[in-house]
C-alpha positions in Angstrom: -15.4 2.2 12.8 -14.2 -1.1 14.2 -17.3 -2.9 13.2 -17.5 -1.3 9.7 -17.8 -3.7 6.8 -17.9 -2.8 3.2 -20.9 -3.7 1.0 -19.3 -5.4 -2.0 -20.8 -5.3 -5.6 -19.6 -8.2 -7.6 -21.4 -7.5 -10.8 -19.0 -5.8 -13.2 -21.9 -3.9 -14.8 -23.1 -2.5 -11.5 -22.9 1.3 -11.5 -22.3 2.9 -8.1 -24.1 6.1 -7.0 -22.9 9.6 -7.9 -20.1 10.8 -5.7 -22.2 13.5 -4.1 -24.5 10.9 -2.6 -21.5 9.4 -0.7 -20.5 12.9 0.4 -24.0 13.3 1.9 -23.1 10.8 4.7 -20.6 13.4 6.1 -22.4 15.7 8.6 -22.1 19.4 8.3 -20.1 20.7 11.3 -21.5 24.2 11.0 -24.4 25.8 12.7 -27.7 26.0 10.7 -27.5 29.7 10.1 -24.1 29.3 8.5 -25.0 26.5 6.1 -25.1 28.7 2.9 -23.2 26.1 0.9 -24.1 22.4 0.9 -21.2 20.3 2.4 -21.7 17.4 0.0 -21.6 19.7 -3.0 -18.5 21.5 -1.7 -16.6 18.3 -1.3 -17.7 17.0 -4.7 -16.7 20.0 -6.7 -13.3 20.3 -4.9 -12.6 16.7 -5.9 -13.6 17.6 -9.5 -11.2 20.5 -9.4 -8.3 18.3 -8.1 -9.1 15.7 -10.8 -8.7 18.5 -13.4 -5.2 19.3 -12.1 -6.0 22.2 -9.7 -4.2 20.8 -6.7 -4.4 23.6 -4.2 -7.6 24.9 -2.5 -7.1 28.4 -3.9 -6.7 27.2 -7.5 -9.5 24.6 -7.0 -12.0 27.2 -5.8 -11.0 29.6 -8.6 -11.5 26.9 -11.2 -15.0 26.0 -9.8 -16.0 29.7 -9.8 -15.1 30.0 -13.5 -17.2 26.9 -14.3 -20.1 27.4 -11.9 -22.7 27.2 -14.6 -21.3 24.1 -16.1 -21.0 22.5 -12.6 -24.7 22.9 -12.3 -25.1 20.0 -14.8 -24.4 17.7 -11.9 -24.9 19.8 -8.7 -27.5 22.3 -7.6 -25.1 25.0 -6.3 -28.0 27.2 -5.1 -25.6 29.8 -3.7 -22.8 29.3 -6.1 -19.2 28.3 -5.1 -18.0 28.7 -1.5 -15.0 30.9 -0.7 -11.6 29.5 0.0 -12.0 30.4 3.7 -15.3 28.5 3.9 -13.8 25.4 2.2 -10.9 25.5 4.6 -13.3 25.7 7.6 -15.4 22.7 6.2 -12.3 20.5 5.7 -10.9 21.5 9.0 -14.0 20.6 11.0 -15.8 17.7 9.3 -15.5 14.5 11.2 -12.3 12.7 9.9 -13.7 9.3 10.7 -17.0 9.8 9.0 -15.3 11.3 5.9 -13.1 8.2 5.8 -16.2 6.1 6.2 -17.7 7.8 3.1 -14.5 7.2 1.1 -14.4 3.5 2.0 -18.0 3.0 1.2 -17.5 4.6 -2.2 -14.3 2.7 -3.1 -15.7 -0.5 -1.5 -18.7 -0.5 -3.8 -16.4 0.0 -6.8 -13.7 -2.5 -5.9 -13.8 -5.9 -4.1 -10.4 -6.5 -2.4 -11.1 -10.1 -1.3 -8.4 -12.4 -2.7 -6.2 -9.5 -3.8 -2.8 -8.3 -2.9 -3.1 -5.4 -0.5 0.1 -3.3 0.2 0.3 -1.1 3.3 2.9 1.6 4.0 3.3 4.9 5.9 3.7 8.3 4.3 4.9 11.6 6.0 3.1 14.9 5.5 6.3 16.9 5.5 5.0 20.4 5.1 2.7 20.0 8.1 5.5 19.3 10.5 6.0 23.0 11.5 2.3 23.2 12.3 2.3 20.3 14.7 3.1 20.8 18.4 6.5 19.3 19.2 7.6 19.4 15.6 6.8 15.7 15.0 6.0 14.9 11.4 2.4 13.7 11.0 1.9 10.5 9.0 -0.7 8.5 7.3 -0.8 4.7 6.8 -2.1 4.0 3.3 -3.5 0.8 1.9 -3.7 0.1 -1.9 -4.9 -2.7 -4.1 -1.7 -3.6 -6.0 -3.4 -4.8 -9.1 -5.2 -1.6 -9.8 -3.2 0.9 -7.8 -6.4 2.1 -6.1 -6.3 3.4 -2.6 -8.7 1.5 -0.3 -8.1 3.2 3.0 -5.9 5.5 5.1 -5.3 5.8 8.8 -3.5 8.7 10.6 -0.6 8.3 13.0 1.4 11.1 14.7 4.9 9.7 14.0 6.6 6.6 12.7 6.9 5.1 16.2 3.2 4.5 16.2 3.1 2.3 13.1 3.0 -0.9 15.0 -0.1 0.3 16.9 -1.8 1.8 13.9 -1.5 -1.1 11.5 -3.9 -3.3 13.4 -6.4 -0.5 13.5 -6.2 0.0 9.8 -6.6 -3.8 9.2 -9.8 -3.8 11.2 -11.3 -1.5 8.6 -10.6 -3.7 5.7 -12.3 -6.8 4.4 -9.2 -8.9 3.7 -10.5 -12.4 3.6 -8.4 -14.4 1.1 -6.1 -11.4 0.4 -2.3 -11.3 0.7 -1.1 -8.5 2.9 2.4 -7.1 2.5 3.9 -4.5 4.8 7.5 -3.4 5.4 9.6 -4.9 8.2 8.1 -2.7 10.9 4.9 -4.8 10.8 6.8 -8.1 11.3 5.2 -8.5 14.7 3.5 -11.6 16.2 0.2 -9.8 17.0 -0.1 -8.4 13.5 0.5 -11.8 11.9 -2.0 -13.4 14.2 -4.6 -10.8 13.3 -4.2 -11.4 9.6 -4.4 -15.2 10.0 -7.5 -14.9 12.2 -9.2 -12.8 9.5 -8.6 -15.7 7.0 -6.0 -13.7 5.0 -2.3 -14.2 4.4 0.8 -12.3 4.9 4.2 -11.9 3.3 6.3 -9.8 5.6 9.9 -8.6 5.3 12.5 -9.3 8.0 15.2 -6.7 8.6 17.6 -5.8 11.4 14.7 -4.6 13.6 14.2 -8.4 14.1 18.0 -9.1 14.7 17.7 -12.8 15.7 15.3 -13.8 12.9 17.3 -11.7 10.3 20.6 -13.4 11.3 19.0 -16.9 11.2 17.5 -16.4 7.8 20.5 -14.8 6.1 23.0 -17.2 7.6 20.9 -20.3 6.6 20.3 -19.2 3.0 23.9 -18.2 2.5 24.8 -21.7 3.8 22.4 -23.2 1.3 23.9 -21.1 -1.5 27.4 -22.3 -0.7 26.3 -25.9 -0.5 24.3 -25.6 -3.7 27.4 -24.3 -5.5 29.3 -27.3 -4.2 26.6 -29.6 -5.6 25.9 -31.1 -2.2 22.5 -29.5 -1.4 20.4 -32.6 -1.6 22.9 -34.6 0.4 23.5 -32.1 3.1 19.9 -30.8 3.4 17.6 -33.7 2.3 14.7 -32.4 4.3 14.2 -29.4 2.0 14.3 -31.3 -1.3 11.2 -30.3 -3.2 10.6 -27.3 -0.8 13.4 -25.1 -2.0 13.2 -22.8 -5.0 15.3 -19.9 -6.4 14.9 -17.3 -9.1 17.4 -14.7 -10.5 16.5 -11.6 -12.5 18.9 -9.2 -14.3 17.8 -6.0 -15.9 18.9 -2.6 -17.0 16.6 -0.1 -15.3 17.0 3.5 -16.4 20.5 4.6 -15.4 21.5 1.4 -13.5 21.8 -2.3 -13.7 19.8 -4.4 -11.2 20.5 -7.9 -10.1 17.9 -9.7 -8.0 18.2 -13.1 -6.4 15.2 -14.7 -4.7 15.4 -17.9 -2.6 12.5 -19.5 -0.8 12.0 -22.6 1.3 8.6 -23.9 2.4 10.1 -25.0 5.7 10.6 -22.6 8.6 12.8 -24.9 10.7 15.7 -22.4 10.5 13.7 -19.9 12.6 13.9 -20.4 16.4 10.6 -18.4 16.6 8.8 -20.8 14.3 8.3 -23.4 16.9 6.5 -21.3 19.6 6.1 -17.7 18.7 5.5 -17.9 14.9 3.9 -21.3 14.5 1.8 -20.0 11.5 5.0 -19.2 9.5 5.2 -21.8 6.7 7.8 -20.3 4.4 11.0 -18.3 4.8 12.7 -16.4 2.0 15.9 -14.5 1.2 16.1 -11.6 -1.2 19.4 -10.1 -2.4 19.3 -7.1 -4.7 22.3 -5.3 -6.2 22.1 -1.9 -7.9 25.1 -0.7 -10.0 24.8 2.8 -11.4 25.6 3.0 -15.1 29.2 4.3 -15.9 30.2 5.7 -19.3 33.6 6.8 -20.5 34.3 10.1 -22.3 33.1 8.6 -25.6 29.8 7.5 -24.1 30.7 3.8 -24.0 29.3 1.7 -21.2 32.1 0.7 -18.8 30.0 -0.3 -15.9 31.8 -3.0 -13.8 30.3 -6.5 -13.5 29.0 -7.8 -10.2 32.3 -9.3 -9.0 34.4 -6.3 -9.8 31.8 -4.0 -8.2 31.8 -6.0 -5.0 35.6 -5.9 -4.9 36.2 -2.3 -5.9 33.0 -0.3 -6.4 32.8 1.9 -9.5 33.5 5.5 -10.6 30.1 6.5 -9.3 29.9 4.3 -6.2 32.2 3.3 -3.4 32.8 -0.4 -2.6 29.4 -1.5 -1.4 28.4 -3.0 2.0 25.4 -5.2 2.5 22.5 -3.7 4.2 18.7 -4.1 4.7 17.7 -0.6 3.5 16.1 0.0 0.0 18.8 2.7 -0.5 21.7 0.2 -0.1 23.6 -0.7 -3.2 23.5 -4.4 -2.0 20.3 -5.0 -0.1 19.7 -8.2 1.8 16.4 -8.9 3.5 14.5 -12.0 4.8 10.9 -12.9 4.2 8.3 -14.8 6.3 4.9 -15.9 5.2 2.0 -18.2 6.2 1.8 -19.4 2.6 3.8 -22.1 0.8 5.3 -20.2 -2.1 7.7 -20.3 -5.0 10.7 -17.9 -5.0 9.4 -16.3 -8.2 6.0 -15.4 -6.6 7.7 -14.2 -3.5 9.9 -11.9 -5.4 7.1 -10.6 -7.6 5.0 -9.7 -4.5 8.0 -8.0 -3.0 8.4 -5.8 -6.1 4.7 -5.2 -6.4 4.5 -4.1 -2.8 6.5 -1.0 -3.6 3.7 0.2 -6.0 2.4 1.9 -2.8 5.5 4.1 -2.9 6.1 4.5 -6.6 2.5 4.7 -7.8 0.9 6.5 -4.8 3.2 8.3 -2.5 5.4 9.7 -5.3 2.3 10.8 -7.2 0.8 12.5 -4.1 3.9 14.4 -3.6 4.9 15.2 -7.1 1.6 15.6 -8.9 -0.8 16.5 -6.1 1.9 18.5 -4.2 1.0 16.9 -0.9 4.4 17.4 0.6 4.1 21.2 0.0 0.7 21.5 1.7 1.0 23.3 5.1 -2.5 22.4 6.2 -2.7 21.4 9.9 -6.2 20.9 11.1 -7.5 19.8 7.7 -4.5 17.7 6.6 -6.1 14.3 6.9 -9.4 15.3 5.2 -7.4 17.1 2.5 -5.4 13.9 2.0 -8.7 12.1 1.4 -9.7 14.7 -1.2 -6.5 13.9 -3.1 -7.2 10.2 -2.8 -10.7 10.6 -4.2 -9.2 12.4 -7.1 -6.3 10.0 -7.5 -8.7 7.0 -7.6 -11.1 8.6 -10.1 -8.1 9.3 -12.4 -6.9 5.7 -12.1 -10.4 4.3 -12.7 -10.7 6.4 -15.8 -7.3 5.1 -17.0 -8.6 1.6 -16.6 -12.0 2.1 -18.1 -10.8 4.3 -21.0 -7.8 2.0 -21.6 -5.6 5.2 -21.5 -1.9 4.6 -21.3 -1.2 8.1 -20.1 0.6 9.6 -17.1 -1.6 11.0 -14.4 -0.7 14.6 -15.3 -2.0 14.0 -18.9 -5.1 12.4 -17.5 -5.7 15.5 -15.5 -5.4 17.6 -18.7 -7.9 15.3 -20.3 -10.4 15.8 -17.5 -9.8 19.6 -17.7 -10.4 19.6 -21.5 -13.1 16.9 -21.8 -15.6 17.9 -19.1 -17.8 15.0 -20.1 -15.3 12.9 -18.2 -16.3 14.7 -15.0 -19.9 14.0 -15.7 -19.1 10.3 -16.4 -16.9 9.7 -13.3 -18.1 12.2 -10.7 -21.7 13.4 -11.5 -22.8 9.9 -12.7 -21.9 6.6 -11.1 -18.8 4.6 -11.8 -18.9 1.0 -13.0 -17.5 -1.3 -10.4 -14.2 -3.2 -11.1 -14.0 -6.9 -10.7 
């Protein structure tokens, strides 16, 4: 698939082909005498069942059997609905690469990712770990378009140690020209940066303690800038960064906690020793400090949450005195940022927050709504994950087109109750998204 390129449709009114036609590009792995049920139709009606909220193969097949006559509005179904065992054999034996090819051709005709923000992150398939030799947790790298939340690709890897090798393979599949790629700190590698720049795209990567020298250089430099700025001596002590240095602060109450974010960015990478030889394409460095203070109430329900200074000194009734760290789970998180773009601190911070849509809008939904972390499938795990992503994308596209401000679970109920939606988004073609 290295040479694969999507065929983009730029006309907003262009309607792509029905889903079953993309499924027909996936070869049937069975012998001719065992091809009682058409593979393309099987894959299509299983996606329809998942879209309607039936998120296990047994429930999906049962739903299809109850609606076989209605499903014939969009499919032939000459021999009815396949058994659960047949569906499992099909998903376990169809070519993963060609099935991914069909998925990418389908979403690639719906959505043009050029010039967009693409977020990439890995996700474990937890329930499959006991099925894999050696007990290693199988994982998938997922790529989404941040603006729409749509999945644009996935790529399997056996365990987290292979992410550095897998990310370049995933990037080869994507048409990223003009896009901004964000990946967590594990991708902050010279080869990956070079690959993105050579593809005429841009990167905004996070620097954590896996890059100890760069992390220390960035954090020490920006903390020195902060101290000098408080003394009113920034322009005098660092005249070379005047006009290149920006900062932004955000304070908000988010559910049961207060969050304080501080973004600092400099369009000058001189503080990095790597910038002169190893990372010559890095134009900006940034510093992000985030503090999370859990809400504390007294016996009368009054808010007695400590302010930032008190929290740093003594912690709170719900949290011990915090230490700085580079993990998302740390009460005080400090990370660095490197990019080949010249950028403002506000834009840098926004992209950092948007990046985690891949976790909040996709991975959480796959586990919580589609029950992916409970699926014990071994041989079919990657193909079954694509079934979920077909369904997930269809629901998100329907939310966009129908202007429906509903949770995905309620959208599933809508598909189950209003079967014309299945005709519109599965049996007929979907309008492409600009």
